[in-house]
N, C-alpha and C positions, 0 to 999 in steps of 0.2 A: 189331618192337619197336625203340626208340631208346635210345641211351645219351647222357646229357649229361655231358660231362667238364669240370670246373672245376679248372684247374691253375694253381698259384701258382708262378712261376719262381723258381728259387734266386737269392738275392742275399745276399752276405755281410753279416752283421749285421742282417738283416731281422727283424722281429718276427712271430712266428705262434704263437698260443696254441692248441696242439692240443687241450687239454682243453676249452676253450670251444667250439672248432669241433666236436668229437665230441660233447660233452654238451649243448650248447645250440643252436648254429646248425643243425646237421643235423636234430636233432629238430624244430626250429621249421619247417624246410623241409618235412619229412614231415607235420607237423600241418597246415600251411597247404595243402599239395597234396592231402592225404588219400589216397585210394586210387589216385589218378593216378600217384603215386610208388610203383612196385612194390617197389622195394628201393634201398638205397644203400650205398656203401662209402666209407670214409675212409682215406687213405693218408699215410704219412710218407715222403719221399724219403730214402734212405740213402746212395746213392753213384751215380756216373756209370758209363758202360760201361767205362772204364779204371780199374783199382784205384787208390784214392787220390784220385779226382777227386770233386767235389761232384756231387750229383744235379742233373738238369736242372730238376726241379720239387721244391720244398721240401715242399709239401702239395698233396694232390689229393682230389677227391671225384668219384665217378661215381654217377649215379642213372638209373633206368630207368623208361620210360613206354611205353605201347602204341604210341604214334604221335606224330608231330611235332605234329599237331592237338591231341591231348590234353595234351601238354606245354604248348603255347602257352596253351591255354585255362585250365589249372590253375596255371601259373607266373606268367603275365602279370599278373593282378590283385594279386599279392604281390610283384612284383619290387621295387618301391620299398622295402618292409619289409625284404626279404632283402638287397638291395644296401646299404641303410643300416646293416645289422648288421655289414658287413665290418670297419669300423674297430674293432669290438670284439675282433677276434682277429688282425688282421694290418694291416701298412702296405703290403703288396704288391698289385698290380693283377692280377687273374686273367686267364688265357687260357681261353676257352670254346670247346668244340667239341661239336657234335651229330652223332652218328654212327648209321647204320642197323646194327643187330646182324644180322649174316648167319648166324652160328652161335655157340652157347654150349653148351659141354659140361661 
């Protein structure tokens, strides 16, 4: 299984509409990817590792697929639509990482 992490770096005064992201963007991703998206999570950064510091990432999502091939096949055809939706909720540029899940408990 793989996990796709989409992370929006914290920037002071950045715009991020968490309601839109949670209620519209991620359901759109799930709808377009169908069963290839096994599950997803949306997170809001609260703070850094040192008390009183800002989070490294303002907003994050993680979604899971059976394999890299399944992800590429199911996300690729919809990448333009999903990427085009980004300005509706943020002015940040995401950092994306695809990881192999070795264990999940």
